[in-house]
C-alpha positions as CSV (number, residue, x, y, z in Angstrom):
1,X,1.9,-10.9,-40.5
2,X,0.4,-7.5,-41.3
3,X,-1.9,-7.5,-44.3
4,X,-0.7,-5.1,-47.0
5,X,-4.1,-3.4,-47.2
6,X,-3.6,-2.0,-43.7
7,X,-0.2,-0.6,-44.2
8,X,-1.5,2.9,-44.6
9,X,-2.4,2.9,-40.9
10,X,1.2,3.7,-39.9
11,X,2.0,6.4,-37.4
12,X,2.5,9.0,-40.0
13,X,-0.8,8.2,-41.8
14,X,-2.7,7.9,-38.5
15,X,-1.5,11.4,-37.5
16,X,-2.5,12.8,-40.9
17,X,-6.0,11.2,-40.6
18,X,-6.5,12.3,-37.0
19,X,-8.0,15.6,-38.0
20,X,-11.8,15.5,-37.9
21,X,-13.8,15.4,-41.1
22,X,-14.7,18.9,-42.1
23,X,-15.7,21.0,-45.2
24,X,-12.1,22.2,-45.3
25,X,-10.4,18.9,-45.5
26,X,-11.6,15.8,-47.4
27,X,-10.2,12.3,-46.9
28,X,-10.9,10.1,-49.9
29,X,-10.3,6.3,-49.9
30,X,-9.1,5.0,-53.3
31,X,-8.4,1.4,-54.3
32,X,-4.6,1.7,-54.4
33,X,-1.5,3.9,-54.9
34,X,-1.2,5.9,-58.1
35,X,2.0,4.7,-59.7
36,X,2.5,8.0,-61.5
37,X,1.3,11.5,-61.3
38,X,1.7,11.9,-65.0
39,X,-1.8,11.1,-66.5
40,X,-0.4,11.3,-70.0
41,X,1.3,7.9,-69.6
42,X,-1.5,6.1,-67.6
43,X,-4.9,4.8,-68.4
44,X,-5.6,3.8,-64.8
45,X,-8.7,5.3,-63.1
46,X,-6.9,5.7,-59.8
47,X,-4.4,8.0,-61.6
48,X,-7.1,10.0,-63.3
49,X,-9.1,10.5,-60.1
50,X,-6.2,12.0,-58.3
51,X,-4.4,14.0,-61.1
52,X,-7.4,15.7,-62.6
53,X,-7.3,18.0,-59.5
54,X,-3.8,19.4,-60.4
55,X,-3.3,18.6,-64.1
56,X,-5.5,20.1,-66.8
57,X,-6.2,19.6,-70.5
58,X,-7.2,22.0,-73.3
59,X,-10.8,20.8,-73.1
60,X,-13.0,18.8,-70.7
61,X,-16.4,17.2,-70.5
62,X,-19.4,18.9,-68.9
63,X,-22.2,17.0,-67.0
64,X,-23.8,15.9,-70.3
65,X,-20.5,14.6,-71.8
66,X,-20.2,17.5,-74.2
67,X,-16.8,18.8,-74.8
68,X,-16.2,22.3,-73.4
69,X,-13.1,24.6,-73.2
70,X,-10.8,24.3,-70.1
71,X,-7.3,25.7,-70.9
72,X,-8.5,26.6,-74.3
73,X,-10.3,30.0,-74.5
74,X,-13.0,28.7,-76.8
75,X,-13.9,25.8,-79.1
76,X,-11.5,25.4,-82.1
77,X,-12.1,26.9,-85.5
78,X,-12.2,23.8,-87.8
79,X,-11.6,24.0,-91.5
80,X,-14.2,22.8,-93.9
81,X,-12.2,19.8,-94.9
82,X,-11.8,18.8,-91.2
83,X,-8.0,18.9,-91.3
84,X,-7.1,22.1,-89.5
85,X,-8.0,23.0,-85.8
86,X,-7.1,26.5,-84.7
87,X,-7.4,26.6,-80.9
88,X,-7.3,29.8,-78.9
89,X,-5.7,29.6,-75.5
90,X,-6.7,31.3,-72.3
91,X,-4.5,34.1,-71.2
92,X,-3.4,34.5,-67.6
93,X,-3.2,30.8,-66.8
94,X,-0.5,30.1,-64.2
95,X,1.4,26.8,-63.7
96,X,2.0,25.7,-60.1
97,X,5.7,26.8,-60.4
98,X,4.5,30.4,-61.1
99,X,5.2,30.5,-64.8
100,X,2.6,31.5,-67.3
101,X,1.1,29.1,-69.9
102,X,1.6,30.0,-73.5
103,X,1.5,28.2,-76.9
104,X,5.1,26.9,-76.6
105,X,4.0,24.9,-73.5
106,X,1.0,23.6,-75.3
107,X,2.9,22.6,-78.4
108,X,5.6,20.8,-76.4
109,X,2.9,19.0,-74.3
110,X,0.9,17.8,-77.3
111,X,4.1,16.7,-79.1
112,X,4.9,14.5,-76.1
113,X,1.3,13.2,-75.9
114,X,1.6,12.0,-79.5
115,X,4.9,10.2,-78.6
116,X,4.2,8.6,-75.2
117,X,0.5,8.4,-74.5
118,X,-1.4,5.3,-75.6
119,X,-4.3,7.5,-77.0
120,X,-1.9,10.0,-78.5
121,X,0.1,7.3,-80.2
122,X,-3.1,5.9,-81.6
123,X,-3.6,9.0,-83.7
124,X,0.0,10.2,-84.2
125,X,0.0,9.0,-87.8
126,X,-3.0,11.2,-88.5
127,X,-1.4,14.4,-87.1
128,X,0.7,16.2,-89.7
129,X,1.8,19.0,-87.4
130,X,1.3,20.8,-84.1
131,X,2.3,24.5,-84.4
132,X,2.3,27.5,-82.1
133,X,0.7,30.0,-84.5
134,X,0.7,32.8,-82.0
135,X,1.5,33.4,-78.3
136,X,-1.9,32.2,-77.3
137,X,-2.9,30.1,-80.3
138,X,-2.1,26.5,-81.3
139,X,-2.9,24.9,-84.7
140,X,-3.3,21.1,-85.2
141,X,-3.1,19.9,-88.8
142,X,-4.3,16.4,-89.6
143,X,-3.6,14.3,-92.6
144,X,-7.1,12.8,-92.6
145,X,-10.3,13.9,-90.8
146,X,-10.5,12.5,-87.3
147,X,-14.0,12.8,-85.7
148,X,-13.0,11.8,-82.1
149,X,-10.2,14.3,-81.8
150,X,-12.0,16.7,-79.4
151,X,-13.0,13.9,-77.1
152,X,-9.4,12.7,-77.0
153,X,-8.2,16.2,-76.1
154,X,-10.8,16.4,-73.3
155,X,-10.2,13.0,-71.7
156,X,-8.3,12.9,-68.3
157,X,-7.2,9.3,-69.0
158,X,-4.0,8.9,-71.1
159,X,-4.6,12.7,-71.1
160,X,-3.3,15.3,-73.4
161,X,-2.1,17.1,-70.3
162,X,-0.5,20.6,-70.5
163,X,2.8,21.0,-68.7
164,X,5.5,23.8,-68.8
165,X,7.8,23.3,-71.8
166,X,10.8,23.3,-69.6
167,X,9.9,20.0,-67.9
168,X,8.9,18.1,-71.1
169,X,10.9,14.8,-71.3
170,X,10.1,11.2,-72.1
171,X,9.7,10.6,-68.4
172,X,8.6,13.5,-66.1
173,X,9.8,13.2,-62.6
174,X,8.0,16.1,-61.0
175,X,4.7,17.0,-62.6
176,X,3.7,20.7,-62.8
177,X,0.1,21.5,-63.7
178,X,-2.4,24.3,-63.8
179,X,-5.3,22.8,-61.8
180,X,-7.3,24.2,-58.8
181,X,-5.1,22.1,-56.4
182,X,-1.4,21.4,-56.3
183,X,0.5,18.5,-55.0
184,X,1.7,19.3,-51.4
185,X,3.0,15.9,-50.2
186,X,3.1,12.3,-51.1
187,X,3.9,9.4,-48.8
188,X,3.8,6.2,-50.9
189,X,1.1,3.7,-49.7
190,X,-0.1,6.3,-47.1
191,X,-1.5,9.4,-48.7
192,X,-1.4,12.0,-51.4
193,X,-2.0,15.5,-50.1
194,X,-3.4,18.2,-52.3
195,X,-3.8,21.8,-51.3
196,X,-5.7,24.7,-52.9
197,X,-3.7,26.6,-55.5
198,X,-4.2,30.3,-54.8
199,X,-3.0,31.3,-58.3
200,X,-5.8,29.4,-60.1
201,X,-8.0,31.2,-62.5
202,X,-11.5,29.8,-63.3
203,X,-12.1,28.7,-66.9
204,X,-14.8,30.5,-68.8
205,X,-17.9,28.4,-69.7
206,X,-16.8,25.1,-68.2
207,X,-18.1,23.5,-65.0
208,X,-17.2,25.4,-61.9
209,X,-14.1,24.4,-60.0
210,X,-14.9,26.2,-56.8
211,X,-11.8,25.1,-54.8
212,X,-14.2,24.6,-51.8
213,X,-12.0,22.3,-49.7
214,X,-8.7,23.7,-48.5
215,X,-7.2,20.3,-48.7
216,X,-8.0,16.9,-50.3
217,X,-6.2,13.8,-49.1
218,X,-6.3,10.6,-51.2
219,X,-5.7,7.5,-49.1
220,X,-4.8,4.2,-50.8
221,X,-6.8,1.4,-49.2
222,X,-6.4,-1.8,-51.2
223,X,-8.8,-3.8,-49.2
224,X,-12.5,-3.2,-50.1
225,X,-13.8,-4.1,-46.7
226,X,-11.5,-1.6,-45.1
227,X,-12.7,1.2,-47.4
228,X,-16.3,0.4,-46.4
229,X,-15.5,0.4,-42.7
230,X,-13.6,3.6,-43.0
231,X,-16.6,5.2,-44.7
232,X,-19.1,4.0,-42.1
233,X,-16.9,5.1,-39.2
234,X,-16.5,8.6,-40.6
235,X,-12.8,8.2,-41.4
236,X,-13.4,8.9,-45.1
237,X,-15.7,11.5,-46.7
238,X,-15.7,9.4,-49.9
239,X,-14.8,5.9,-50.8
240,X,-14.3,4.5,-54.4
241,X,-14.6,1.0,-55.8
242,X,-16.8,-0.6,-53.2
243,X,-18.3,-4.1,-53.4
244,X,-22.0,-4.1,-54.2
245,X,-22.4,-6.4,-51.3
246,X,-21.9,-3.4,-49.1
247,X,-24.8,-1.4,-50.6
248,X,-27.4,-2.3,-48.0
249,X,-25.1,-1.6,-45.0
250,X,-24.2,1.8,-46.4
251,X,-27.8,2.7,-47.3
252,X,-28.9,1.8,-43.7
253,X,-26.1,3.7,-42.0
254,X,-26.7,7.1,-40.4
255,X,-23.4,8.7,-41.4
256,X,-23.0,7.4,-45.0
257,X,-24.9,7.2,-48.3
258,X,-24.3,4.9,-51.3
259,X,-23.5,6.4,-54.7
260,X,-24.6,3.9,-57.4
261,X,-23.4,4.6,-61.0
262,X,-26.0,2.9,-63.2
263,X,-25.0,1.7,-65.7
264,X,-21.3,2.2,-65.1
265,X,-19.4,0.1,-67.5
266,X,-18.1,-3.3,-68.6
267,X,-15.6,-5.7,-67.2
268,X,-13.3,-6.9,-69.9
269,X,-10.9,-9.8,-70.4
270,X,-8.1,-8.0,-72.3
271,X,-6.3,-10.3,-74.7
272,X,-2.6,-10.5,-75.5
273,X,-2.4,-10.4,-79.3
274,X,1.4,-9.9,-79.3
275,X,2.7,-13.2,-77.8
276,X,1.5,-16.4,-76.4
277,X,-1.5,-18.7,-76.7
278,X,-4.1,-16.0,-77.5
279,X,-2.4,-15.0,-80.8
280,X,-4.2,-18.1,-82.2
281,X,-7.7,-17.2,-83.2
282,X,-8.9,-20.8,-82.6
283,X,-7.7,-20.6,-79.1
284,X,-9.4,-17.3,-78.6
285,X,-12.6,-18.8,-79.9
286,X,-12.2,-21.6,-77.4
287,X,-12.0,-19.1,-74.5
288,X,-14.9,-17.2,-75.8
289,X,-17.0,-20.3,-76.2
290,X,-16.2,-21.6,-72.7
291,X,-16.9,-18.6,-70.6
292,X,-20.2,-18.6,-68.6
293,X,-20.9,-14.8,-68.3
294,X,-24.1,-15.2,-66.3
295,X,-22.2,-17.1,-63.6
296,X,-19.2,-14.8,-63.7
297,X,-21.4,-11.7,-63.3
298,X,-23.5,-13.2,-60.5
299,X,-20.3,-14.3,-58.6
300,X,-18.9,-10.8,-59.0
301,X,-22.0,-8.7,-58.1
302,X,-24.4,-11.1,-56.3
303,X,-27.7,-9.4,-57.4
304,X,-29.1,-8.8,-60.8
305,X,-29.8,-5.2,-59.9
306,X,-26.1,-4.6,-60.2
307,X,-25.4,-6.2,-63.6
308,X,-26.8,-7.1,-67.0
309,X,-25.7,-10.1,-69.1
310,X,-25.2,-8.1,-72.3
311,X,-22.8,-8.7,-75.2
312,X,-23.3,-5.4,-77.0
313,X,-20.5,-2.9,-76.5
314,X,-23.0,-0.2,-75.3
315,X,-26.2,-0.7,-73.2
316,X,-29.8,0.1,-74.1
317,X,-30.4,3.8,-74.6
318,X,-26.9,4.7,-75.9
319,X,-26.5,6.0,-79.5
320,X,-23.8,3.3,-80.1
321,X,-26.1,0.4,-79.2
322,X,-25.9,-2.5,-81.7
323,X,-26.7,-6.2,-81.7
324,X,-24.1,-7.0,-84.4
325,X,-22.3,-10.2,-83.5
326,X,-23.9,-10.8,-80.1
327,X,-24.9,-14.3,-81.1
328,X,-21.3,-15.2,-80.2
329,X,-21.7,-13.8,-76.7
330,X,-22.4,-16.0,-73.6
331,X,-22.2,-19.4,-75.4
332,X,-21.2,-21.1,-72.1
333,X,-20.4,-24.3,-74.2
334,X,-17.4,-26.1,-72.8
335,X,-17.8,-29.0,-75.3
336,X,-17.6,-26.5,-78.2
337,X,-14.5,-25.0,-76.6
338,X,-12.9,-28.5,-76.4
339,X,-13.5,-28.9,-80.2
340,X,-11.7,-25.6,-80.8
341,X,-8.8,-26.7,-78.6
342,X,-8.5,-30.0,-80.6
343,X,-8.6,-28.1,-83.8
344,X,-5.8,-25.8,-82.6
345,X,-3.6,-28.7,-81.4
346,X,-3.6,-27.3,-77.9
347,X,-0.7,-29.0,-75.9
348,X,-1.7,-28.1,-72.4
349,X,0.4,-24.9,-72.1
350,X,-0.9,-22.7,-69.2
351,X,-3.4,-20.0,-70.0
352,X,-2.1,-17.2,-67.8
353,X,-4.8,-15.0,-66.3
354,X,-3.5,-11.8,-64.6
355,X,-5.8,-10.3,-62.1
356,X,-6.0,-8.5,-58.7
357,X,-8.1,-8.5,-55.6
358,X,-8.1,-4.8,-55.1
359,X,-11.1,-4.8,-57.5
360,X,-12.6,-7.9,-55.8
361,X,-15.1,-8.4,-58.7
362,X,-12.2,-9.0,-61.1
363,X,-10.9,-11.8,-59.0
364,X,-14.4,-13.3,-58.5
365,X,-15.0,-13.4,-62.2
366,X,-11.6,-14.9,-62.8
367,X,-12.3,-17.8,-60.4
368,X,-15.5,-18.7,-62.2
369,X,-13.8,-18.4,-65.6
370,X,-11.0,-20.6,-64.4
371,X,-13.4,-23.5,-63.5
372,X,-15.2,-23.2,-66.9
373,X,-11.9,-23.1,-68.8
374,X,-10.5,-26.1,-67.0
375,X,-13.7,-28.0,-67.8
376,X,-13.1,-27.1,-71.5
377,X,-9.6,-28.6,-71.3
378,X,-7.4,-25.6,-70.6
379,X,-4.6,-25.6,-68.1
380,X,-5.2,-22.3,-66.2
381,X,-2.5,-20.3,-64.3
382,X,-4.0,-17.6,-62.1
383,X,-1.5,-14.8,-61.4
384,X,-3.1,-12.8,-58.6
385,X,-1.1,-9.6,-57.8
386,X,-1.7,-6.2,-56.4
387,X,-3.1,-3.6,-58.8
388,X,0.2,-1.7,-59.2
389,X,2.0,-4.9,-60.1
390,X,-0.8,-5.8,-62.6
391,X,-0.5,-2.4,-64.2
392,X,3.3,-2.9,-64.6
393,X,3.1,-6.5,-65.8
394,X,0.4,-5.9,-68.4
395,X,2.9,-3.8,-70.3
396,X,5.2,-6.9,-70.8
397,X,3.5,-9.3,-73.3
398,X,5.8,-12.1,-72.0
399,X,4.0,-12.3,-68.7
400,X,0.3,-12.8,-69.5
401,X,-2.3,-14.1,-71.9
402,X,-5.4,-12.4,-70.4
403,X,-5.6,-9.6,-67.9
404,X,-8.8,-8.5,-66.3
405,X,-9.8,-4.9,-66.1
406,X,-12.9,-2.8,-66.7
407,X,-14.0,0.4,-68.4
408,X,-16.8,2.9,-67.9
409,X,-19.1,3.4,-70.9
410,X,-17.4,6.3,-72.7
411,X,-19.2,8.9,-74.8
412,X,-16.9,8.3,-77.8
413,X,-16.0,4.7,-78.7
414,X,-12.6,5.7,-80.0
415,X,-11.6,6.5,-76.4
416,X,-11.4,2.8,-75.9
417,X,-7.7,2.3,-76.5
418,X,-8.0,-1.5,-76.9
419,X,-9.5,-1.1,-80.3
420,X,-6.2,0.3,-81.6
421,X,-3.2,-1.7,-82.8
422,X,-0.9,0.7,-80.8
423,X,-2.5,-0.4,-77.5
424,X,-0.6,-2.7,-75.2
425,X,-2.8,-5.6,-76.3
426,X,-1.6,-5.2,-79.9
427,X,-4.8,-6.2,-81.7
428,X,-3.4,-5.5,-85.2
429,X,-6.1,-7.1,-87.5
430,X,-6.0,-5.4,-91.0
431,X,-9.8,-5.7,-91.5
432,X,-10.4,-4.2,-88.0
433,X,-7.9,-1.4,-88.6
434,X,-9.7,-0.5,-91.9
435,X,-13.1,-0.4,-90.1
436,X,-11.6,1.7,-87.3
437,X,-10.1,4.2,-89.8
438,X,-13.5,4.6,-91.5
439,X,-15.1,5.1,-88.1
440,X,-12.7,7.8,-86.9
441,X,-12.7,9.7,-90.3
442,X,-16.5,9.8,-90.6
443,X,-18.2,12.9,-89.2
444,X,-21.8,12.0,-90.0
445,X,-23.3,10.6,-86.7
446,X,-25.7,8.1,-88.4
447,X,-22.9,6.8,-90.7
448,X,-20.6,6.5,-87.7
449,X,-23.2,4.3,-85.9
450,X,-23.4,2.0,-88.8
451,X,-19.6,1.7,-89.0
452,X,-19.4,1.1,-85.2
453,X,-21.7,-1.9,-85.7
454,X,-19.2,-3.3,-88.1
455,X,-16.5,-2.7,-85.5
456,X,-18.5,-4.5,-82.8
457,X,-19.0,-7.4,-85.2
458,X,-15.3,-8.0,-85.7
459,X,-14.6,-7.6,-82.0
460,X,-16.8,-10.6,-81.4
461,X,-15.7,-12.6,-84.5
462,X,-12.0,-12.1,-84.1
463,X,-12.2,-12.1,-80.3
464,X,-10.3,-8.8,-80.1
465,X,-11.3,-8.5,-76.5
466,X,-13.9,-10.2,-74.3
467,X,-16.6,-8.1,-72.8
468,X,-18.2,-9.9,-69.7
469,X,-21.3,-7.8,-69.4
470,X,-22.6,-4.5,-68.0
471,X,-22.3,-3.5,-64.3
472,X,-23.3,-0.8,-61.9
473,X,-20.5,0.6,-59.7
474,X,-20.8,1.5,-56.1
475,X,-19.1,4.3,-54.3
476,X,-19.9,5.8,-51.0
477,X,-20.0,9.3,-49.4
478,X,-20.5,10.8,-46.0
479,X,-24.1,11.8,-45.3
480,X,-24.5,15.5,-46.2
481,X,-21.5,15.7,-48.6
482,X,-22.5,17.8,-51.5
483,X,-20.9,18.9,-54.8
484,X,-19.5,15.6,-56.0
485,X,-21.2,14.5,-59.2
486,X,-21.4,10.7,-59.6
487,X,-18.7,9.8,-62.0
488,X,-16.2,7.0,-62.7
489,X,-13.6,9.7,-61.8
490,X,-15.2,11.7,-59.0
491,X,-13.9,15.2,-58.6
492,X,-13.8,17.1,-55.2
493,X,-13.1,20.7,-56.1
494,X,-16.8,21.6,-55.4
495,X,-17.2,19.3,-52.4
496,X,-18.6,20.6,-49.1
497,X,-20.6,19.3,-46.1
498,X,-24.2,20.6,-45.9
499,X,-24.7,22.9,-43.0
């Protein structure tokens, strides 16, 4: 039996990868196959990593996480009441089909974002209108001030992507973007091949997109050990999502270097608030009380230099740091959990945990959680699937009670879609919704911090989601590879091998 993680080594893929590593062609190992090239409809990192090279947004983030123009010509003119955003558009921007971008394309794209994207749907009720107020100008009118709007428009995940008006539809079969690279070929489970787009025009004032490589090839490699071995052998110029156990091997290798993102983010047990066991707050409290986060993190990362047992939504040093509600974190009390189960009248129905081994640390945390939950009296059903199947199944609330994922620490908390009732988890708590509305409508930074502390408090009290802790992520690169800034979504348009 051939292991699925090695299927990319077919004759076609082997031929593609036979070319030697060079500054002109970069082979990048990613954890799996992007299930879509439409970043508007996906929150998966593997989609963002690939599509950011050929699909663009009006704004983006610079190296300090400040919002800067990308397809916009400048930052918007915002009315004093915070309700009107007039956005000038760059002229001379060309789509990969040869057509020119104008305000009609932007309006159609933003209208679709508000209808189909999880982040767009989260603010759709606050957007009164999107209007093309000139050939190269778009105007957004809000019904209430929304402080995170610019961050949402800049994010490449559930992105407010800009497409030609002509292809706009609920489902887009062939994505057409404006980015520095264009999609040349895609062989499912083998590779995605991007080539330089010669019609690209550089944005003004944003980070340079130098188009240094002629070609970038993203290779789905579901098995983490295979990604490590490919990096060490020189098969890959870059590898994402590596186990921290490989850190020393990579650091000691002559041809590779570790890339440690510290701190990177937080693993999360996402909770089904729409259907099933976890719609009962007392059951949620039982799960929260039973989980041993120290043991889960140690099993996942093996060394304390790669994780922190921390219940706050943001780590030390971040503006959003708060200790509100953290006394409910890391209780590791299975007897207390048993009491909650008795109170809830738990009948032994299986608690279904949906996870994958493509992010091995997800599975390792799940195994430790399973043992603790069973000690507390739960019947646990582990559904271990590949990442693409998990991404599909989590959209069906009939199929899971908890699914395991992770998130980088994001500069704007409102980018965390799980806080919103419109997210797939469906956390529709009226008190939380009111706090979230106050948070997103407040523009004063200090007042926003105070309201976010309230939001964190209710996350823990209502068990809206379960944060496991903080972790550092490991990626790897070829020795001498330059121009790739450490990021949850590494970009390769400036990548080159040192001479």
